[in-house]
LUMSELUM-648935 format. One record per atom (N, C-alpha, C): x, y, z; atom name; residue in three letters. Coordinates in Angstrom, 1 decimal. Layout:
// residues N
VEXDREN;X;Y;Z;CA;ALA
...
//
This chain:
// residues 69
VEXDREN;148.2;59.5;32.4;N;UNK
VEXDREN;146.9;60.1;32.7;CA;UNK
VEXDREN;146.9;61.6;32.3;C;UNK
VEXDREN;145.8;62.0;31.6;N;UNK
VEXDREN;145.7;63.4;31.4;CA;UNK
VEXDREN;144.9;64.1;32.5;C;UNK
VEXDREN;145.3;65.4;32.7;N;UNK
VEXDREN;144.6;66.1;33.8;CA;UNK
VEXDREN;144.6;67.6;33.4;C;UNK
VEXDREN;143.6;68.3;33.9;N;UNK
VEXDREN;143.6;69.7;33.8;CA;UNK
VEXDREN;143.5;70.3;35.2;C;UNK
VEXDREN;144.2;71.4;35.5;N;UNK
VEXDREN;144.3;72.0;36.8;CA;UNK
VEXDREN;143.9;73.4;36.7;C;UNK
VEXDREN;143.0;73.9;37.5;N;UNK
VEXDREN;142.5;75.3;37.5;CA;UNK
VEXDREN;142.6;75.8;39.0;C;UNK
VEXDREN;142.5;77.1;39.1;N;UNK
VEXDREN;142.5;77.8;40.3;CA;UNK
VEXDREN;141.5;79.0;40.2;C;UNK
VEXDREN;140.6;79.1;41.1;N;UNK
VEXDREN;139.6;80.2;41.1;CA;UNK
VEXDREN;139.4;80.8;42.5;C;UNK
VEXDREN;139.0;82.1;42.5;N;UNK
VEXDREN;138.7;82.7;43.7;CA;UNK
VEXDREN;137.4;83.6;43.6;C;UNK
VEXDREN;136.5;83.4;44.5;N;UNK
VEXDREN;135.2;84.2;44.5;CA;UNK
VEXDREN;134.4;84.1;43.2;C;UNK
VEXDREN;134.5;83.0;42.5;N;UNK
VEXDREN;133.7;82.9;41.3;CA;UNK
VEXDREN;132.3;82.2;41.6;C;UNK
VEXDREN;131.4;82.6;40.8;N;UNK
VEXDREN;130.1;81.9;40.8;CA;UNK
VEXDREN;130.0;81.0;39.6;C;UNK
VEXDREN;129.0;80.1;39.5;N;UNK
VEXDREN;128.9;79.2;38.3;CA;UNK
VEXDREN;128.9;80.0;37.0;C;UNK
VEXDREN;128.1;81.1;36.9;N;UNK
VEXDREN;128.1;81.8;35.6;CA;UNK
VEXDREN;129.5;82.4;35.2;C;UNK
VEXDREN;130.3;82.6;36.2;N;UNK
VEXDREN;131.7;83.1;35.9;CA;UNK
VEXDREN;132.6;82.0;35.2;C;UNK
VEXDREN;132.3;80.8;35.6;N;UNK
VEXDREN;133.2;79.7;35.0;CA;UNK
VEXDREN;132.5;78.8;34.0;C;UNK
VEXDREN;131.2;79.1;33.8;N;UNK
VEXDREN;130.5;78.3;32.8;CA;UNK
VEXDREN;131.1;78.3;31.4;C;UNK
VEXDREN;131.6;79.4;30.8;N;UNK
VEXDREN;132.2;79.3;29.5;CA;UNK
VEXDREN;133.5;78.4;29.5;C;UNK
VEXDREN;134.2;78.4;30.6;N;UNK
VEXDREN;135.4;77.6;30.6;CA;UNK
VEXDREN;135.0;76.1;30.7;C;UNK
VEXDREN;134.0;75.8;31.5;N;UNK
VEXDREN;133.5;74.4;31.7;CA;UNK
VEXDREN;132.9;73.9;30.4;C;UNK
VEXDREN;132.1;74.8;29.7;N;UNK
VEXDREN;131.5;74.4;28.5;CA;UNK
VEXDREN;132.5;74.1;27.4;C;UNK
VEXDREN;133.6;74.9;27.4;N;UNK
VEXDREN;134.7;74.7;26.4;CA;UNK
VEXDREN;135.4;73.4;26.7;C;UNK
VEXDREN;135.6;73.1;27.9;N;UNK
VEXDREN;136.2;71.9;28.3;CA;UNK
VEXDREN;135.4;70.7;27.9;C;UNK
VEXDREN;134.1;70.8;28.2;N;UNK
VEXDREN;133.2;69.7;27.8;CA;UNK
VEXDREN;133.1;69.5;26.3;C;UNK
VEXDREN;133.1;70.6;25.5;N;UNK
VEXDREN;133.0;70.5;24.0;CA;UNK
VEXDREN;134.3;70.0;23.4;C;UNK
VEXDREN;135.4;70.2;24.1;N;UNK
VEXDREN;136.7;69.7;23.6;CA;UNK
VEXDREN;136.8;68.2;23.6;C;UNK
VEXDREN;136.0;67.5;24.3;N;UNK
VEXDREN;136.1;66.1;24.4;CA;UNK
VEXDREN;137.1;65.6;25.5;C;UNK
VEXDREN;137.6;66.5;26.3;N;UNK
VEXDREN;138.6;66.1;27.3;CA;UNK
VEXDREN;137.9;65.2;28.3;C;UNK
VEXDREN;138.6;64.0;28.6;N;UNK
VEXDREN;138.0;63.1;29.5;CA;UNK
VEXDREN;139.0;62.6;30.6;C;UNK
VEXDREN;140.0;63.5;30.8;N;UNK
VEXDREN;140.9;63.2;31.9;CA;UNK
VEXDREN;140.4;63.7;33.2;C;UNK
VEXDREN;141.3;63.7;34.2;N;UNK
VEXDREN;141.0;64.2;35.5;CA;UNK
VEXDREN;140.9;65.7;35.5;C;UNK
VEXDREN;139.9;66.2;36.3;N;UNK
VEXDREN;139.6;67.6;36.4;CA;UNK
VEXDREN;139.8;68.0;37.9;C;UNK
VEXDREN;140.8;68.9;38.1;N;UNK
VEXDREN;141.2;69.3;39.4;CA;UNK
VEXDREN;141.1;70.8;39.5;C;UNK
VEXDREN;140.6;71.3;40.6;N;UNK
VEXDREN;140.5;72.7;40.8;CA;UNK
VEXDREN;140.8;73.1;42.3;C;UNK
VEXDREN;141.6;74.1;42.5;N;UNK
VEXDREN;141.9;74.7;43.8;CA;UNK
VEXDREN;141.0;75.9;43.9;C;UNK
VEXDREN;140.3;76.1;45.0;N;UNK
VEXDREN;139.4;77.2;45.1;CA;UNK
VEXDREN;139.6;77.9;46.4;C;UNK
VEXDREN;139.4;79.2;46.3;N;UNK
VEXDREN;139.5;80.1;47.5;CA;UNK
VEXDREN;138.2;80.9;47.6;C;UNK
VEXDREN;137.5;80.9;48.7;N;UNK
VEXDREN;136.4;81.7;49.0;CA;UNK
VEXDREN;135.3;81.7;47.9;C;UNK
VEXDREN;134.8;80.5;47.6;N;UNK
VEXDREN;133.7;80.4;46.6;CA;UNK
VEXDREN;132.4;80.0;47.3;C;UNK
VEXDREN;131.3;80.4;46.7;N;UNK
VEXDREN;130.0;80.1;47.3;CA;UNK
VEXDREN;129.7;78.6;47.1;C;UNK
VEXDREN;128.8;78.1;48.0;N;UNK
VEXDREN;128.4;76.7;47.9;CA;UNK
VEXDREN;127.8;76.3;46.6;C;UNK
VEXDREN;127.1;77.2;45.9;N;UNK
VEXDREN;126.6;76.9;44.6;CA;UNK
VEXDREN;127.7;76.6;43.6;C;UNK
VEXDREN;128.8;77.2;43.7;N;UNK
VEXDREN;129.9;77.0;42.8;CA;UNK
VEXDREN;130.5;75.6;43.1;C;UNK
VEXDREN;130.6;75.3;44.4;N;UNK
VEXDREN;131.1;73.9;44.8;CA;UNK
VEXDREN;130.2;72.9;44.2;C;UNK
VEXDREN;128.9;73.0;44.3;N;UNK
VEXDREN;128.0;72.1;43.8;CA;UNK
VEXDREN;128.1;71.9;42.3;C;UNK
VEXDREN;128.2;73.1;41.6;N;UNK
VEXDREN;128.4;73.1;40.1;CA;UNK
VEXDREN;129.6;72.3;39.7;C;UNK
VEXDREN;130.8;72.6;40.4;N;UNK
VEXDREN;132.0;71.9;40.0;CA;UNK
VEXDREN;131.9;70.4;40.3;C;UNK
VEXDREN;131.3;70.1;41.4;N;UNK
VEXDREN;131.1;68.6;41.7;CA;UNK
VEXDREN;130.3;68.0;40.6;C;UNK
VEXDREN;129.2;68.6;40.2;N;UNK
VEXDREN;128.3;68.1;39.2;CA;UNK
VEXDREN;129.0;67.9;37.9;C;UNK
VEXDREN;130.1;68.8;37.6;N;UNK
VEXDREN;130.9;68.7;36.4;CA;UNK
VEXDREN;132.1;67.8;36.5;C;UNK
VEXDREN;132.2;67.1;37.6;N;UNK
VEXDREN;133.2;66.0;37.8;CA;UNK
VEXDREN;134.6;66.5;38.3;C;UNK
VEXDREN;134.6;67.7;38.9;N;UNK
VEXDREN;135.9;68.2;39.4;CA;UNK
VEXDREN;136.2;67.7;40.8;C;UNK
VEXDREN;137.5;67.4;41.0;N;UNK
VEXDREN;138.1;67.1;42.3;CA;UNK
VEXDREN;138.4;68.5;42.9;C;UNK
VEXDREN;137.8;68.9;44.0;N;UNK
VEXDREN;138.0;70.2;44.5;CA;UNK
VEXDREN;138.8;70.2;45.7;C;UNK
VEXDREN;139.8;71.2;45.8;N;UNK
VEXDREN;140.6;71.4;46.9;CA;UNK
VEXDREN;140.4;72.9;47.4;C;UNK
VEXDREN;139.7;73.0;48.6;N;UNK
VEXDREN;139.5;74.3;49.1;CA;UNK
VEXDREN;140.6;74.6;50.1;C;UNK
VEXDREN;141.0;75.9;50.1;N;UNK
VEXDREN;142.1;76.3;51.0;CA;UNK
VEXDREN;141.8;77.8;51.4;C;UNK
VEXDREN;142.5;78.2;52.4;N;UNK
VEXDREN;142.4;79.6;52.8;CA;UNK
VEXDREN;143.5;80.4;52.1;C;UNK
VEXDREN;143.2;81.6;51.8;N;UNK
VEXDREN;144.2;82.4;51.1;CA;UNK
VEXDREN;144.9;83.3;52.1;C;UNK
VEXDREN;146.3;83.3;52.0;N;UNK
VEXDREN;147.1;84.1;52.9;CA;UNK
VEXDREN;147.4;85.4;52.2;C;UNK
VEXDREN;147.6;85.4;50.9;N;UNK
VEXDREN;147.9;86.6;50.1;CA;UNK
VEXDREN;147.0;86.6;48.9;C;UNK
VEXDREN;146.9;87.8;48.3;N;UNK
VEXDREN;146.2;87.9;47.1;CA;UNK
VEXDREN;146.9;87.0;46.1;C;UNK
VEXDREN;146.1;86.2;45.3;N;UNK
VEXDREN;146.6;85.3;44.4;CA;UNK
VEXDREN;147.6;85.8;43.4;C;UNK
VEXDREN;147.3;87.0;42.8;N;UNK
VEXDREN;148.2;87.5;41.8;CA;UNK
VEXDREN;149.4;88.2;42.4;C;UNK
VEXDREN;149.3;88.8;43.5;N;UNK
VEXDREN;150.5;89.4;44.2;CA;UNK
VEXDREN;151.5;88.3;44.6;C;UNK
VEXDREN;150.9;87.2;45.1;N;UNK
VEXDREN;151.8;86.1;45.5;CA;UNK
VEXDREN;152.5;85.5;44.2;C;UNK
VEXDREN;151.8;85.4;43.2;N;UNK
VEXDREN;152.3;84.8;41.9;CA;UNK
VEXDREN;153.5;85.6;41.4;C;UNK
VEXDREN;153.5;86.9;41.5;N;UNK
VEXDREN;154.5;87.7;40.8;CA;UNK
VEXDREN;155.5;88.3;41.8;C;UNK
VEXDREN;155.7;87.7;43.0;N;UNK
VEXDREN;156.7;88.1;43.9;CA;UNK
VEXDREN;158.1;87.9;43.4;C;UNK
//
């Protein structure tokens, strides 16, 4: 099974629209999974409408600082 995994923090639909549009135009038809931190309800709805499986979680550290420890 093909899947794409993303992670976003504090994004609104217009912030991720280019990525979603690119994914849709590519013809990708696998599973869409995204981990989200602190996003507005409008973004959750947009991702649901675009077929994403959403995992919301609380952030303990800044995403980039944790990544480069």
